[in-house]
C-alpha positions as MATLAB code, in Angstrom:
seq = 'XXXXXXXXXXXXXXXXXXXXXXXXXXXXXXXXXXXXXXXXXXXXXXXXXXXXXXXXXXXXXXXXXXXXXXXXXXXXXXXXXXXXXXXXXXXXXXXXXXXXXXXXXXXXXXXXXXXXXXXXXXXXXXXXXXXXXXXXXXXXXXXXXXXXXXXXXXXXXXXXXXXXXXXXXXXXXXXXXXXXXXXXXXXXXXXXXXXXXXXXXXXXXXXXXX';
ca = [
     163.578  -59.348  127.384;
     166.449  -60.200  125.036;
     165.184  -57.646  122.485;
     165.209  -54.894  125.123;
     168.742  -55.815  126.161;
     169.905  -55.781  122.528;
     168.314  -52.353  121.968;
     169.962  -50.890  125.081;
     173.278  -52.409  123.993;
     173.057  -50.850  120.520;
     172.190  -47.440  121.973;
     175.197  -47.608  124.316;
     177.507  -48.563  121.437;
     176.184  -45.673  119.337;
     176.722  -43.168  122.145;
     180.222  -44.424  122.826;
     181.362  -44.559  119.217;
     179.840  -41.159  118.416;
     182.400  -39.565  120.749;
     185.402  -41.173  119.047;
     187.703  -39.191  116.820;
     187.393  -39.355  113.037;
     190.727  -39.429  111.224;
     192.026  -39.055  107.685;
     195.722  -39.610  107.041;
     195.817  -38.436  103.426;
     193.636  -36.716  100.873;
     190.713  -34.379  101.413;
     188.021  -34.508  104.078;
     184.643  -32.958  103.303;
     181.699  -32.376  105.608;
     178.767  -32.101  103.238;
     176.357  -29.196  102.968;
     174.165  -28.957  106.053;
     175.726  -32.076  107.608;
     177.017  -32.451  111.167;
     180.081  -34.465  112.122;
     179.940  -35.364  115.803;
     183.225  -35.515  117.688;
     186.751  -34.435  116.779;
     188.440  -34.491  113.388;
     192.124  -35.284  112.837;
     193.599  -34.911  109.337;
     197.321  -35.268  108.571;
     197.378  -33.768  105.082;
     195.094  -32.416  102.388;
     192.163  -30.047  102.532;
     189.407  -30.025  105.130;
     186.251  -28.497  103.677;
     183.179  -27.599  105.666;
     180.498  -26.959  103.100;
     177.735  -24.397  103.574;
     175.806  -24.870  106.811;
     177.871  -27.854  107.937;
     179.258  -28.347  111.430;
     181.975  -30.217  113.317;
     180.935  -30.424  116.961;
     184.420  -31.040  118.344;
     187.963  -29.931  117.557;
     189.765  -29.974  114.191;
     193.476  -30.826  114.123;
     195.081  -30.397  110.690;
     198.802  -31.119  110.577;
     199.423  -30.047  107.000;
     196.928  -28.594  104.566;
     194.133  -26.103  104.152;
     190.954  -25.532  106.135;
     188.091  -24.121  104.094;
     184.951  -23.035  105.889;
     182.063  -22.161  103.586;
     179.198  -19.835  104.497;
     177.571  -20.459  107.893;
     179.751  -23.484  108.652;
     180.827  -24.024  112.257;
     183.468  -25.689  114.405;
     182.241  -26.320  117.942;
     185.707  -26.645  119.487;
     189.201  -25.451  118.655;
     191.006  -25.471  115.314;
     194.734  -26.314  115.329;
     196.876  -26.049  112.190;
     200.593  -26.820  111.931;
     201.003  -25.603  108.354;
     198.835  -24.328  105.528;
     196.073  -21.720  105.366;
     192.649  -21.016  106.846;
     189.795  -19.670  104.729;
     186.640  -18.512  106.495;
     183.643  -17.443  104.411;
     180.918  -15.066  105.569;
     178.970  -16.406  108.549;
     181.477  -19.130  109.387;
     182.282  -19.527  113.086;
     185.022  -21.167  115.140;
     183.562  -21.343  118.638;
     186.881  -22.223  120.267;
     190.443  -21.026  119.725;
     192.337  -20.868  116.446;
     195.761  -22.319  117.246;
     198.571  -21.988  114.688;
     202.074  -23.402  114.852;
     203.652  -20.240  113.387;
     202.958  -16.728  112.137;
     203.519  -17.933  108.562;
     200.059  -19.520  108.433;
     197.690  -17.157  106.642;
     194.149  -16.522  107.894;
     191.743  -15.384  105.190;
     188.619  -14.111  106.957;
     185.630  -12.714  105.110;
     183.426  -10.076  106.684;
     181.005  -11.712  109.111;
     183.242  -14.686  109.922;
     184.102  -15.151  113.603;
     186.676  -16.760  115.865;
     185.036  -16.634  119.279;
     188.151  -17.754  121.141;
     191.675  -16.427  120.815;
     194.072  -16.667  117.872;
     197.443  -17.923  119.096;
     200.681  -19.410  117.786;
     201.413  -21.291  121.040;
     200.436  -24.781  119.937;
     202.417  -26.781  122.534;
     199.741  -26.722  125.287;
     197.120  -27.807  122.785;
     199.185  -30.787  121.587;
     199.797  -31.809  125.192;
     196.090  -31.597  125.929;
     195.229  -33.715  122.873;
     197.692  -36.416  123.895;
     196.719  -36.393  127.554;
     192.952  -35.966  127.209;
     191.795  -36.261  123.632;
     193.124  -39.702  122.760;
     192.267  -41.132  126.180;
     188.842  -39.562  126.439;
     187.690  -40.001  122.858;
     189.313  -43.283  121.842;
     190.809  -45.431  124.580;
     188.125  -44.902  127.218;
     185.158  -45.700  124.918;
     186.851  -48.924  123.812;
     187.491  -49.914  127.428;
     183.888  -49.103  128.321;
     182.630  -51.091  125.359;
     184.665  -54.148  126.379;
     183.462  -53.798  129.983;
     179.839  -53.607  128.817;
     180.235  -56.708  126.633;
     181.854  -58.697  129.453;
     179.324  -57.492  132.019;
     176.380  -58.260  129.764;
     177.747  -61.717  128.984;
     178.259  -62.486  132.681;
     174.776  -61.290  133.581;
     173.129  -63.332  130.829;
     175.114  -66.386  131.936;
     173.910  -66.009  135.523;
     170.329  -65.505  134.392;
     170.398  -68.705  132.368;
     171.717  -70.670  135.369;
     168.937  -69.366  137.600;
     166.228  -70.954  135.467;
     165.349  -74.283  137.144;
     164.819  -77.303  135.000;
     161.233  -78.387  135.499;
     160.754  -82.129  135.333;
     157.229  -83.490  135.387;
     157.249  -86.980  136.803;
     154.533  -89.227  138.165;
     155.377  -90.760  141.521;
     155.403  -94.529  141.557;
     153.017  -96.009  144.099;
     154.550  -97.612  147.184;
     154.319 -101.369  147.622;
     151.619 -101.051  150.333;
     149.538  -98.686  148.246;
     149.944 -100.916  145.207;
     148.602 -103.899  147.140;
     145.643 -101.854  148.386;
     144.833 -100.665  144.879;
     145.012 -104.221  143.524;
     142.686 -105.448  146.258;
     140.341 -102.553  145.624;
     140.207 -103.366  141.895;
     139.487 -106.998  142.664;
     136.623 -105.995  144.939;
     135.216 -103.866  142.108;
     135.545 -106.728  139.616;
     133.826 -109.096  142.076;
     130.947 -106.671  142.472;
     131.588 -106.103  146.146;
     131.785 -102.317  145.730;
     130.355  -99.857  143.251;
     132.326  -97.828  140.725;
     131.697  -94.716  142.801;
     133.050  -96.393  145.947;
     136.054  -97.603  143.964;
     136.915  -94.154  142.653;
     136.524  -92.541  146.074;
     138.651  -95.162  147.858;
     141.274  -95.072  145.100;
     141.606  -91.286  145.422;
     141.909  -91.649  149.193;
     144.741  -94.201  148.880;
     146.637  -92.087  146.356;
     146.242  -88.953  148.497;
     147.890  -90.683  151.467;
     151.029  -91.646  149.497;
];
């Protein structure tokens, strides 16, 4: 039972944490060839590289740097860039919107690359949405849920342990009257007044009536 509970608990943790946002505050962030990064990606500076055939399932927010998308790489959500450049190789796809903070940001698209959503320089609504929904939905809420699951599981296990009765095996002491009868019965056996069979039968009868 405990092993099943532990397995369910680990699965829940994995599902919750898989939705959280990955973040890099400096340097380069690389999603390896053919790899998939589940959730959103937030990078403050440096270069974000999606190697050939790789995928980010959520949204990419890059505050300062360069986004490089190699052949057949994909972004499942939006891409927001406050400064830098975007390079999209053949077959690369942004399934959401490409949101830029200004017209100065250059978009280098190869033939066969696609932005399925719109390309816009109005980044304010996106930032508001990230603050209002993204952080709450992808970071705060999973942590709260995780704490609630831990507390709930601990409470349930505590109640289950209290429900288990303590089994005590004890032999009842014979009453004074029964003890006297048994003593007399043993004396009769020793004196040869009754047989062993009669003794055992009468003894069982006395004990049954206690």
